[in-house]
HTML snippet that shows the backbone in 3Dmol.js (N, CA, C, O; Angstrom):
<script src="https://3Dmol.org/build/3Dmol-min.js"></script>
<div id="view" style="width:600px;height:400px;position:relative"></div>
<script>
const pdb = `
ATOM      1  N   UNK A   1       0.863   6.662   2.425  1.00  0.00           N
ATOM      2  CA  UNK A   1       0.677   5.645   1.418  1.00  0.00           C
ATOM      3  C   UNK A   1      -0.573   5.952   0.590  1.00  0.00           C
ATOM      4  O   UNK A   1      -0.616   5.691  -0.612  1.00  0.00           O
ATOM      5  N   UNK A   2      -1.586   6.511   1.254  1.00  0.00           N
ATOM      6  CA  UNK A   2      -2.798   6.876   0.518  1.00  0.00           C
ATOM      7  C   UNK A   2      -2.499   7.994  -0.484  1.00  0.00           C
ATOM      8  O   UNK A   2      -3.053   8.016  -1.583  1.00  0.00           O
ATOM      9  N   UNK A   3      -1.624   8.914  -0.098  1.00  0.00           N
ATOM     10  CA  UNK A   3      -1.253  10.004  -1.002  1.00  0.00           C
ATOM     11  C   UNK A   3      -0.525   9.462  -2.228  1.00  0.00           C
ATOM     12  O   UNK A   3      -0.769   9.912  -3.348  1.00  0.00           O
ATOM     13  N   UNK A   4       0.367   8.497  -2.017  1.00  0.00           N
ATOM     14  CA  UNK A   4       1.085   7.886  -3.139  1.00  0.00           C
ATOM     15  C   UNK A   4       0.106   7.190  -4.080  1.00  0.00           C
ATOM     16  O   UNK A   4       0.209   7.320  -5.299  1.00  0.00           O
ATOM     17  N   UNK A   5      -0.842   6.452  -3.509  1.00  0.00           N
ATOM     18  CA  UNK A   5      -1.840   5.768  -4.334  1.00  0.00           C
ATOM     19  C   UNK A   5      -2.691   6.770  -5.100  1.00  0.00           C
ATOM     20  O   UNK A   5      -2.996   6.562  -6.275  1.00  0.00           O
ATOM     21  N   UNK A   6      -3.076   7.856  -4.438  1.00  0.00           N
ATOM     22  CA  UNK A   6      -3.877   8.887  -5.097  1.00  0.00           C
ATOM     23  C   UNK A   6      -3.110   9.475  -6.280  1.00  0.00           C
ATOM     24  O   UNK A   6      -3.669   9.645  -7.363  1.00  0.00           O
ATOM     25  N   UNK A   7      -1.845   9.779  -6.075  1.00  0.00           N
ATOM     26  CA  UNK A   7      -1.021  10.331  -7.157  1.00  0.00           C
ATOM     27  C   UNK A   7      -0.880   9.337  -8.304  1.00  0.00           C
ATOM     28  O   UNK A   7      -0.992   9.717  -9.470  1.00  0.00           O
ATOM     29  N   UNK A   8      -0.636   8.067  -7.984  1.00  0.00           N
ATOM     30  CA  UNK A   8      -0.532   7.036  -9.018  1.00  0.00           C
ATOM     31  C   UNK A   8      -1.841   6.913  -9.795  1.00  0.00           C
ATOM     32  O   UNK A   8      -1.836   6.793 -11.020  1.00  0.00           O
ATOM     33  N   UNK A   9      -2.968   6.943  -9.067  1.00  0.00           N
ATOM     34  CA  UNK A   9      -4.279   6.820  -9.716  1.00  0.00           C
ATOM     35  C   UNK A   9      -4.547   7.993 -10.658  1.00  0.00           C
ATOM     36  O   UNK A   9      -5.195   7.822 -11.690  1.00  0.00           O
ATOM     37  N   UNK A  10      -4.057   9.173 -10.314  1.00  0.00           N
ATOM     38  CA  UNK A  10      -4.223  10.342 -11.182  1.00  0.00           C
ATOM     39  C   UNK A  10      -3.237  10.310 -12.341  1.00  0.00           C
ATOM     40  O   UNK A  10      -3.577  10.664 -13.470  1.00  0.00           O
ATOM     41  N   UNK A  11      -2.025   9.885 -12.053  1.00  0.00           N
ATOM     42  CA  UNK A  11      -0.962   9.885 -13.063  1.00  0.00           C
ATOM     43  C   UNK A  11      -1.233   8.879 -14.171  1.00  0.00           C
ATOM     44  O   UNK A  11      -1.000   9.168 -15.344  1.00  0.00           O
ATOM     45  N   UNK A  12      -1.724   7.700 -13.805  1.00  0.00           N
ATOM     46  CA  UNK A  12      -1.881   6.622 -14.782  1.00  0.00           C
ATOM     47  C   UNK A  12      -2.744   7.030 -15.978  1.00  0.00           C
ATOM     48  O   UNK A  12      -2.251   6.994 -17.106  1.00  0.00           O
ATOM     49  N   UNK A  13      -4.013   7.419 -15.784  1.00  0.00           N
ATOM     50  CA  UNK A  13      -4.837   7.728 -16.957  1.00  0.00           C
ATOM     51  C   UNK A  13      -4.484   9.061 -17.620  1.00  0.00           C
ATOM     52  O   UNK A  13      -4.655   9.220 -18.829  1.00  0.00           O
ATOM     53  N   UNK A  14      -3.996  10.007 -16.835  1.00  0.00           N
ATOM     54  CA  UNK A  14      -3.738  11.342 -17.374  1.00  0.00           C
ATOM     55  C   UNK A  14      -2.405  11.448 -18.101  1.00  0.00           C
ATOM     56  O   UNK A  14      -2.282  12.219 -19.053  1.00  0.00           O
ATOM     57  N   UNK A  15      -1.408  10.689 -17.668  1.00  0.00           N
ATOM     58  CA  UNK A  15      -0.059  10.845 -18.222  1.00  0.00           C
ATOM     59  C   UNK A  15       0.499   9.541 -18.798  1.00  0.00           C
ATOM     60  O   UNK A  15       0.952   9.513 -19.942  1.00  0.00           O
ATOM     61  N   UNK A  16       0.467   8.485 -18.025  1.00  0.00           N
ATOM     62  CA  UNK A  16       1.128   7.246 -18.441  1.00  0.00           C
ATOM     63  C   UNK A  16       0.478   6.649 -19.680  1.00  0.00           C
ATOM     64  O   UNK A  16       1.165   6.336 -20.652  1.00  0.00           O
ATOM     65  N   UNK A  17      -0.835   6.489 -19.653  1.00  0.00           N
ATOM     66  CA  UNK A  17      -1.525   5.867 -20.788  1.00  0.00           C
ATOM     67  C   UNK A  17      -1.310   6.651 -22.083  1.00  0.00           C
ATOM     68  O   UNK A  17      -0.971   6.042 -23.098  1.00  0.00           O
ATOM     69  N   UNK A  18      -1.493   7.986 -22.093  1.00  0.00           N
ATOM     70  CA  UNK A  18      -1.249   8.712 -23.347  1.00  0.00           C
ATOM     71  C   UNK A  18       0.187   8.580 -23.859  1.00  0.00           C
ATOM     72  O   UNK A  18       0.402   8.436 -25.063  1.00  0.00           O
ATOM     73  N   UNK A  19       1.170   8.628 -22.957  1.00  0.00           N
ATOM     74  CA  UNK A  19       2.560   8.477 -23.389  1.00  0.00           C
ATOM     75  C   UNK A  19       2.829   7.060 -23.885  1.00  0.00           C
ATOM     76  O   UNK A  19       3.566   6.862 -24.851  1.00  0.00           O
ATOM     77  N   UNK A  20       2.239   6.095 -23.231  1.00  0.00           N
ATOM     78  CA  UNK A  20       2.373   4.711 -23.655  1.00  0.00           C
ATOM     79  C   UNK A  20       1.794   4.540 -25.060  1.00  0.00           C
ATOM     80  O   UNK A  20       2.417   3.923 -25.924  1.00  0.00           O
ATOM     81  N   UNK A  21       0.612   5.083 -25.278  1.00  0.00           N
ATOM     82  CA  UNK A  21      -0.028   4.977 -26.588  1.00  0.00           C
ATOM     83  C   UNK A  21       0.764   5.719 -27.656  1.00  0.00           C
ATOM     84  O   UNK A  21       0.784   5.309 -28.816  1.00  0.00           O
ATOM     85  N   UNK A  22       1.409   6.799 -27.270  1.00  0.00           N
ATOM     86  CA  UNK A  22       2.197   7.600 -28.210  1.00  0.00           C
ATOM     87  C   UNK A  22       3.464   6.865 -28.656  1.00  0.00           C
ATOM     88  O   UNK A  22       3.874   6.986 -29.810  1.00  0.00           O
ATOM     89  N   UNK A  23       4.078   6.113 -27.762  1.00  0.00           N
ATOM     90  CA  UNK A  23       5.399   5.552 -28.028  1.00  0.00           C
ATOM     91  C   UNK A  23       5.472   4.027 -28.150  1.00  0.00           C
ATOM     92  O   UNK A  23       6.470   3.501 -28.642  1.00  0.00           O
ATOM     93  N   UNK A  24       4.441   3.317 -27.713  1.00  0.00           N
ATOM     94  CA  UNK A  24       4.549   1.863 -27.630  1.00  0.00           C
ATOM     95  C   UNK A  24       3.524   1.181 -28.547  1.00  0.00           C
ATOM     96  O   UNK A  24       2.347   1.542 -28.560  1.00  0.00           O
ATOM     97  N   UNK A  25       3.987   0.211 -29.297  1.00  0.00           N
ATOM     98  CA  UNK A  25       3.117  -0.603 -30.153  1.00  0.00           C
ATOM     99  C   UNK A  25       2.886  -1.932 -29.433  1.00  0.00           C
ATOM    100  O   UNK A  25       3.828  -2.607 -29.018  1.00  0.00           O
ATOM    101  N   UNK A  26       1.618  -2.285 -29.298  1.00  0.00           N
ATOM    102  CA  UNK A  26       1.272  -3.541 -28.623  1.00  0.00           C
ATOM    103  C   UNK A  26       0.754  -4.517 -29.666  1.00  0.00           C
ATOM    104  O   UNK A  26      -0.148  -4.210 -30.445  1.00  0.00           O
ATOM    105  N   UNK A  27       1.352  -5.703 -29.657  1.00  0.00           N
ATOM    106  CA  UNK A  27       0.932  -6.768 -30.558  1.00  0.00           C
ATOM    107  C   UNK A  27       0.816  -8.030 -29.726  1.00  0.00           C
ATOM    108  O   UNK A  27       1.821  -8.635 -29.355  1.00  0.00           O
ATOM    109  N   UNK A  28      -0.420  -8.425 -29.434  1.00  0.00           N
ATOM    110  CA  UNK A  28      -0.631  -9.569 -28.546  1.00  0.00           C
ATOM    111  C   UNK A  28      -0.133  -9.222 -27.165  1.00  0.00           C
ATOM    112  O   UNK A  28      -0.597  -8.264 -26.547  1.00  0.00           O
ATOM    113  N   UNK A  29       0.817 -10.006 -26.679  1.00  0.00           N
ATOM    114  CA  UNK A  29       1.397  -9.757 -25.353  1.00  0.00           C
ATOM    115  C   UNK A  29       2.730  -9.013 -25.453  1.00  0.00           C
ATOM    116  O   UNK A  29       3.388  -8.776 -24.440  1.00  0.00           O
ATOM    117  N   UNK A  30       3.124  -8.649 -26.665  1.00  0.00           N
ATOM    118  CA  UNK A  30       4.413  -7.996 -26.881  1.00  0.00           C
ATOM    119  C   UNK A  30       4.225  -6.488 -27.034  1.00  0.00           C
ATOM    120  O   UNK A  30       3.362  -6.039 -27.789  1.00  0.00           O
ATOM    121  N   UNK A  31       5.032  -5.709 -26.316  1.00  0.00           N
ATOM    122  CA  UNK A  31       5.008  -4.253 -26.417  1.00  0.00           C
ATOM    123  C   UNK A  31       6.411  -3.782 -26.795  1.00  0.00           C
ATOM    124  O   UNK A  31       7.386  -4.106 -26.116  1.00  0.00           O
ATOM    125  N   UNK A  32       6.507  -3.018 -27.879  1.00  0.00           N
ATOM    126  CA  UNK A  32       7.799  -2.516 -28.337  1.00  0.00           C
ATOM    127  C   UNK A  32       7.687  -1.035 -28.681  1.00  0.00           C
ATOM    128  O   UNK A  32       6.633  -0.574 -29.118  1.00  0.00           O
ATOM    129  N   UNK A  33       8.777  -0.286 -28.482  1.00  0.00           N
ATOM    130  CA  UNK A  33       8.755   1.132 -28.856  1.00  0.00           C
ATOM    131  C   UNK A  33       8.572   1.284 -30.362  1.00  0.00           C
ATOM    132  O   UNK A  33       9.149   0.531 -31.146  1.00  0.00           O
ATOM    133  N   UNK A  34       7.765   2.262 -30.758  1.00  0.00           N
ATOM    134  CA  UNK A  34       7.584   2.547 -32.186  1.00  0.00           C
ATOM    135  C   UNK A  34       8.837   3.192 -32.754  1.00  0.00           C
ATOM    136  O   UNK A  34       9.269   2.864 -33.859  1.00  0.00           O
ATOM    137  N   UNK A  35       9.416   4.109 -31.993  1.00  0.00           N
ATOM    138  CA  UNK A  35      10.652   4.783 -32.394  1.00  0.00           C
ATOM    139  C   UNK A  35      11.496   4.940 -31.130  1.00  0.00           C
ATOM    140  O   UNK A  35      11.310   5.879 -30.356  1.00  0.00           O
ATOM    141  N   UNK A  36      12.410   4.022 -30.939  1.00  0.00           N
ATOM    142  CA  UNK A  36      13.191   3.976 -29.708  1.00  0.00           C
ATOM    143  C   UNK A  36      13.967   5.267 -29.472  1.00  0.00           C
ATOM    144  O   UNK A  36      14.010   5.763 -28.346  1.00  0.00           O
ATOM    145  N   UNK A  37      14.571   5.809 -30.505  1.00  0.00           N
ATOM    146  CA  UNK A  37      15.359   7.043 -30.368  1.00  0.00           C
ATOM    147  C   UNK A  37      14.468   8.211 -29.942  1.00  0.00           C
ATOM    148  O   UNK A  37      14.852   9.009 -29.087  1.00  0.00           O
ATOM    149  N   UNK A  38      13.288   8.310 -30.533  1.00  0.00           N
ATOM    150  CA  UNK A  38      12.351   9.370 -30.151  1.00  0.00           C
ATOM    151  C   UNK A  38      11.902   9.190 -28.705  1.00  0.00           C
ATOM    152  O   UNK A  38      11.750  10.164 -27.968  1.00  0.00           O
ATOM    153  N   UNK A  39      11.694   7.954 -28.311  1.00  0.00           N
ATOM    154  CA  UNK A  39      11.293   7.657 -26.934  1.00  0.00           C
ATOM    155  C   UNK A  39      12.364   8.139 -25.958  1.00  0.00           C
ATOM    156  O   UNK A  39      12.044   8.740 -24.932  1.00  0.00           O
ATOM    157  N   UNK A  40      13.624   7.879 -26.272  1.00  0.00           N
ATOM    158  CA  UNK A  40      14.718   8.286 -25.399  1.00  0.00           C
ATOM    159  C   UNK A  40      14.890   9.797 -25.322  1.00  0.00           C
ATOM    160  O   UNK A  40      15.491  10.303 -24.375  1.00  0.00           O
ATOM    161  N   UNK A  41      14.369  10.523 -26.309  1.00  0.00           N
ATOM    162  CA  UNK A  41      14.497  11.979 -26.347  1.00  0.00           C
ATOM    163  C   UNK A  41      13.249  12.698 -25.840  1.00  0.00           C
ATOM    164  O   UNK A  41      13.251  13.922 -25.715  1.00  0.00           O
ATOM    165  N   UNK A  42      12.204  11.966 -25.552  1.00  0.00           N
ATOM    166  CA  UNK A  42      10.951  12.578 -25.108  1.00  0.00           C
ATOM    167  C   UNK A  42      11.063  12.936 -23.624  1.00  0.00           C
ATOM    168  O   UNK A  42      10.970  12.068 -22.757  1.00  0.00           O
ATOM    169  N   UNK A  43      11.262  14.214 -23.349  1.00  0.00           N
ATOM    170  CA  UNK A  43      11.454  14.673 -21.973  1.00  0.00           C
ATOM    171  C   UNK A  43      10.242  14.362 -21.103  1.00  0.00           C
ATOM    172  O   UNK A  43      10.395  14.013 -19.933  1.00  0.00           O
ATOM    173  N   UNK A  44       9.059  14.482 -21.653  1.00  0.00           N
ATOM    174  CA  UNK A  44       7.853  14.191 -20.876  1.00  0.00           C
ATOM    175  C   UNK A  44       7.828  12.716 -20.452  1.00  0.00           C
ATOM    176  O   UNK A  44       7.491  12.404 -19.310  1.00  0.00           O
ATOM    177  N   UNK A  45       8.182  11.824 -21.360  1.00  0.00           N
ATOM    178  CA  UNK A  45       8.217  10.395 -21.052  1.00  0.00           C
ATOM    179  C   UNK A  45       9.270  10.108 -19.987  1.00  0.00           C
ATOM    180  O   UNK A  45       9.003   9.380 -19.031  1.00  0.00           O
ATOM    181  N   UNK A  46      10.454  10.669 -20.145  1.00  0.00           N
ATOM    182  CA  UNK A  46      11.529  10.446 -19.179  1.00  0.00           C
ATOM    183  C   UNK A  46      11.178  11.021 -17.808  1.00  0.00           C
ATOM    184  O   UNK A  46      11.478  10.409 -16.783  1.00  0.00           O
ATOM    185  N   UNK A  47      10.543  12.196 -17.786  1.00  0.00           N
ATOM    186  CA  UNK A  47      10.112  12.784 -16.517  1.00  0.00           C
ATOM    187  C   UNK A  47       9.064  11.912 -15.840  1.00  0.00           C
ATOM    188  O   UNK A  47       9.088  11.735 -14.622  1.00  0.00           O
ATOM    189  N   UNK A  48       8.147  11.370 -16.629  1.00  0.00           N
ATOM    190  CA  UNK A  48       7.116  10.497 -16.075  1.00  0.00           C
ATOM    191  C   UNK A  48       7.762   9.255 -15.450  1.00  0.00           C
ATOM    192  O   UNK A  48       7.382   8.848 -14.351  1.00  0.00           O
ATOM    193  N   UNK A  49       8.731   8.654 -16.140  1.00  0.00           N
ATOM    194  CA  UNK A  49       9.412   7.479 -15.589  1.00  0.00           C
ATOM    195  C   UNK A  49      10.126   7.826 -14.287  1.00  0.00           C
ATOM    196  O   UNK A  49      10.067   7.070 -13.318  1.00  0.00           O
ATOM    197  N   UNK A  50      10.790   8.957 -14.272  1.00  0.00           N
ATOM    198  CA  UNK A  50      11.503   9.391 -13.074  1.00  0.00           C
ATOM    199  C   UNK A  50      10.531   9.631 -11.920  1.00  0.00           C
ATOM    200  O   UNK A  50      10.782   9.206 -10.792  1.00  0.00           O
ATOM    201  N   UNK A  51       9.429  10.307 -12.204  1.00  0.00           N
ATOM    202  CA  UNK A  51       8.437  10.607 -11.183  1.00  0.00           C
ATOM    203  C   UNK A  51       7.843   9.325 -10.614  1.00  0.00           C
ATOM    204  O   UNK A  51       7.719   9.178  -9.398  1.00  0.00           O
ATOM    205  N   UNK A  52       7.476   8.396 -11.497  1.00  0.00           N
ATOM    206  CA  UNK A  52       6.900   7.128 -11.039  1.00  0.00           C
ATOM    207  C   UNK A  52       7.928   6.331 -10.234  1.00  0.00           C
ATOM    208  O   UNK A  52       7.585   5.710  -9.228  1.00  0.00           O
ATOM    209  N   UNK A  53       9.170   6.349 -10.672  1.00  0.00           N
ATOM    210  CA  UNK A  53      10.217   5.655  -9.918  1.00  0.00           C
ATOM    211  C   UNK A  53      10.376   6.235  -8.522  1.00  0.00           C
ATOM    212  O   UNK A  53      10.513   5.498  -7.546  1.00  0.00           O
ATOM    213  N   UNK A  54      10.356   7.549  -8.432  1.00  0.00           N
ATOM    214  CA  UNK A  54      10.466   8.201  -7.127  1.00  0.00           C
ATOM    215  C   UNK A  54       9.261   7.888  -6.248  1.00  0.00           C
ATOM    216  O   UNK A  54       9.412   7.666  -5.046  1.00  0.00           O
ATOM    217  N   UNK A  55       8.063   7.867  -6.837  1.00  0.00           N
ATOM    218  CA  UNK A  55       6.869   7.502  -6.070  1.00  0.00           C
ATOM    219  C   UNK A  55       7.010   6.095  -5.507  1.00  0.00           C
ATOM    220  O   UNK A  55       6.689   5.848  -4.344  1.00  0.00           O
ATOM    221  N   UNK A  56       7.488   5.181  -6.332  1.00  0.00           N
ATOM    222  CA  UNK A  56       7.645   3.794  -5.892  1.00  0.00           C
ATOM    223  C   UNK A  56       8.680   3.681  -4.771  1.00  0.00           C
ATOM    224  O   UNK A  56       8.468   2.956  -3.799  1.00  0.00           O
ATOM    225  N   UNK A  57       9.793   4.396  -4.907  1.00  0.00           N
ATOM    226  CA  UNK A  57      10.821   4.366  -3.865  1.00  0.00           C
ATOM    227  C   UNK A  57      10.263   4.923  -2.556  1.00  0.00           C
ATOM    228  O   UNK A  57      10.464   4.343  -1.489  1.00  0.00           O
ATOM    229  N   UNK A  58       9.567   6.041  -2.649  1.00  0.00           N
ATOM    230  CA  UNK A  58       8.980   6.667  -1.469  1.00  0.00           C
ATOM    231  C   UNK A  58       7.972   5.736  -0.811  1.00  0.00           C
ATOM    232  O   UNK A  58       7.952   5.600   0.412  1.00  0.00           O
ATOM    233  N   UNK A  59       7.147   5.104  -1.613  1.00  0.00           N
ATOM    234  CA  UNK A  59       6.146   4.181  -1.098  1.00  0.00           C
ATOM    235  C   UNK A  59       6.809   2.993  -0.398  1.00  0.00           C
ATOM    236  O   UNK A  59       6.364   2.575   0.671  1.00  0.00           O
ATOM    237  N   UNK A  60       7.853   2.461  -0.986  1.00  0.00           N
ATOM    238  CA  UNK A  60       8.571   1.335  -0.392  1.00  0.00           C
ATOM    239  C   UNK A  60       9.203   1.740   0.938  1.00  0.00           C
ATOM    240  O   UNK A  60       9.149   0.988   1.911  1.00  0.00           O
ATOM    241  N   UNK A  61       9.797   2.920   0.977  1.00  0.00           N
ATOM    242  CA  UNK A  61      10.400   3.427   2.218  1.00  0.00           C
ATOM    243  C   UNK A  61       9.343   3.569   3.307  1.00  0.00           C
ATOM    244  O   UNK A  61       9.564   3.166   4.449  1.00  0.00           O
ATOM    245  N   UNK A  62       8.209   4.136   2.957  1.00  0.00           N
ATOM    246  CA  UNK A  62       7.140   4.308   3.941  1.00  0.00           C
ATOM    247  C   UNK A  62       6.620   2.968   4.440  1.00  0.00           C
ATOM    248  O   UNK A  62       6.350   2.812   5.631  1.00  0.00           O
ATOM    249  N   UNK A  63       6.477   2.005   3.543  1.00  0.00           N
ATOM    250  CA  UNK A  63       6.006   0.675   3.946  1.00  0.00           C
ATOM    251  C   UNK A  63       6.988   0.023   4.907  1.00  0.00           C
ATOM    252  O   UNK A  63       6.573  -0.618   5.872  1.00  0.00           O
ATOM    253  N   UNK A  64       8.278   0.177   4.660  1.00  0.00           N
ATOM    254  CA  UNK A  64       9.282  -0.389   5.558  1.00  0.00           C
ATOM    255  C   UNK A  64       9.212   0.276   6.931  1.00  0.00           C
ATOM    256  O   UNK A  64       9.296  -0.397   7.959  1.00  0.00           O
ATOM    257  N   UNK A  65       9.056   1.606   6.943  1.00  0.00           N
ATOM    258  CA  UNK A  65       8.955   2.332   8.206  1.00  0.00           C
ATOM    259  C   UNK A  65       7.731   1.880   8.998  1.00  0.00           C
ATOM    260  O   UNK A  65       7.821   1.647  10.203  1.00  0.00           O
ATOM    261  N   UNK A  66       6.599   1.755   8.328  1.00  0.00           N
ATOM    262  CA  UNK A  66       5.368   1.332   8.998  1.00  0.00           C
ATOM    263  C   UNK A  66       5.507  -0.095   9.508  1.00  0.00           C
ATOM    264  O   UNK A  66       5.038  -0.408  10.603  1.00  0.00           O
ATOM    265  N   UNK A  67       6.135  -0.952   8.740  1.00  0.00           N
ATOM    266  CA  UNK A  67       6.343  -2.330   9.163  1.00  0.00           C
ATOM    267  C   UNK A  67       7.203  -2.375  10.427  1.00  0.00           C
ATOM    268  O   UNK A  67       6.905  -3.122  11.359  1.00  0.00           O
ATOM    269  N   UNK A  68       8.257  -1.582  10.454  1.00  0.00           N
ATOM    270  CA  UNK A  68       9.144  -1.521  11.624  1.00  0.00           C
ATOM    271  C   UNK A  68       8.387  -0.973  12.834  1.00  0.00           C
ATOM    272  O   UNK A  68       8.511  -1.506  13.936  1.00  0.00           O
ATOM    273  N   UNK A  69       7.614   0.077  12.635  1.00  0.00           N
ATOM    274  CA  UNK A  69       6.840   0.662  13.728  1.00  0.00           C
ATOM    275  C   UNK A  69       5.806  -0.340  14.252  1.00  0.00           C
ATOM    276  O   UNK A  69       5.581  -0.429  15.459  1.00  0.00           O
ATOM    277  N   UNK A  70       5.191  -1.077  13.358  1.00  0.00           N
ATOM    278  CA  UNK A  70       4.210  -2.089  13.761  1.00  0.00           C
ATOM    279  C   UNK A  70       4.877  -3.169  14.599  1.00  0.00           C
ATOM    280  O   UNK A  70       4.328  -3.598  15.613  1.00  0.00           O
ATOM    281  N   UNK A  71       6.048  -3.607  14.185  1.00  0.00           N
ATOM    282  CA  UNK A  71       6.776  -4.624  14.941  1.00  0.00           C
ATOM    283  C   UNK A  71       7.124  -4.111  16.339  1.00  0.00           C
ATOM    284  O   UNK A  71       7.056  -4.861  17.312  1.00  0.00           O
ATOM    285  N   UNK A  72       7.496  -2.834  16.436  1.00  0.00           N
ATOM    286  CA  UNK A  72       7.814  -2.243  17.732  1.00  0.00           C
ATOM    287  C   UNK A  72       6.583  -2.188  18.632  1.00  0.00           C
ATOM    288  O   UNK A  72       6.675  -2.463  19.829  1.00  0.00           O
ATOM    289  N   UNK A  73       5.435  -1.836  18.064  1.00  0.00           N
ATOM    290  CA  UNK A  73       4.192  -1.789  18.837  1.00  0.00           C
ATOM    291  C   UNK A  73       3.807  -3.187  19.318  1.00  0.00           C
ATOM    292  O   UNK A  73       3.373  -3.357  20.457  1.00  0.00           O
ATOM    293  N   UNK A  74       3.964  -4.173  18.458  1.00  0.00           N
ATOM    294  CA  UNK A  74       3.660  -5.552  18.845  1.00  0.00           C
ATOM    295  C   UNK A  74       4.535  -5.962  20.030  1.00  0.00           C
ATOM    296  O   UNK A  74       4.046  -6.587  20.971  1.00  0.00           O
ATOM    297  N   UNK A  75       5.820  -5.618  19.991  1.00  0.00           N
ATOM    298  CA  UNK A  75       6.715  -5.939  21.113  1.00  0.00           C
ATOM    299  C   UNK A  75       6.271  -5.234  22.389  1.00  0.00           C
ATOM    300  O   UNK A  75       6.273  -5.832  23.465  1.00  0.00           O
ATOM    301  N   UNK A  76       5.891  -3.965  22.271  1.00  0.00           N
ATOM    302  CA  UNK A  76       5.410  -3.239  23.442  1.00  0.00           C
ATOM    303  C   UNK A  76       4.165  -3.888  24.028  1.00  0.00           C
ATOM    304  O   UNK A  76       4.046  -4.010  25.247  1.00  0.00           O
ATOM    305  N   UNK A  77       3.251  -4.300  23.185  1.00  0.00           N
ATOM    306  CA  UNK A  77       2.019  -4.958  23.635  1.00  0.00           C
ATOM    307  C   UNK A  77       2.342  -6.285  24.307  1.00  0.00           C
ATOM    308  O   UNK A  77       1.798  -6.602  25.365  1.00  0.00           O
ATOM    309  N   UNK A  78       3.237  -7.065  23.685  1.00  0.00           N
ATOM    310  CA  UNK A  78       3.623  -8.347  24.275  1.00  0.00           C
ATOM    311  C   UNK A  78       4.270  -8.156  25.633  1.00  0.00           C
ATOM    312  O   UNK A  78       3.984  -8.901  26.570  1.00  0.00           O
ATOM    313  N   UNK A  79       5.147  -7.155  25.745  1.00  0.00           N
ATOM    314  CA  UNK A  79       5.804  -6.861  27.012  1.00  0.00           C
ATOM    315  C   UNK A  79       4.776  -6.427  28.065  1.00  0.00           C
ATOM    316  O   UNK A  79       4.868  -6.835  29.223  1.00  0.00           O
ATOM    317  N   UNK A  80       3.840  -5.637  27.686  1.00  0.00           N
ATOM    318  CA  UNK A  80       2.810  -5.166  28.614  1.00  0.00           C
ATOM    319  C   UNK A  80       1.944  -6.334  29.087  1.00  0.00           C
ATOM    320  O   UNK A  80       1.556  -6.384  30.254  1.00  0.00           O
ATOM    321  N   UNK A  81       1.645  -7.258  28.201  1.00  0.00           N
ATOM    322  CA  UNK A  81       0.820  -8.401  28.573  1.00  0.00           C
ATOM    323  C   UNK A  81       1.545  -9.348  29.531  1.00  0.00           C
ATOM    324  O   UNK A  81       0.907 -10.042  30.323  1.00  0.00           O
ATOM    325  N   UNK A  82       2.859  -9.374  29.460  1.00  0.00           N
ATOM    326  CA  UNK A  82       3.653 -10.235  30.370  1.00  0.00           C
ATOM    327  C   UNK A  82       3.649  -9.601  31.723  1.00  0.00           C
ATOM    328  O   UNK A  82       4.248 -10.135  32.657  1.00  0.00           O
TER     329      UNK A  82
END
`;
const viewer = $3Dmol.createViewer("view");
viewer.addModel(pdb, "pdb");
viewer.setStyle({}, {cartoon: {color: "spectrum"}});
viewer.zoomTo();
viewer.render();
</script>
């Protein structure tokens, strides 16, 4: 999980922010693509979305595994205490 966070922390300022600034217009709380068709054709932007999505999926999977392992350890401890 620390590795995922480290990657996200590196990816955000180095890749996400520049691509966001390149393609997205922010007005108040509203963000809209400047050129939607260009955005859909930007391989770097699409790769970044895919990479971030995969990081999130991996992180979620790891969190579920750790949660399950923690529950198993708690049961073992409870059984040992009985």
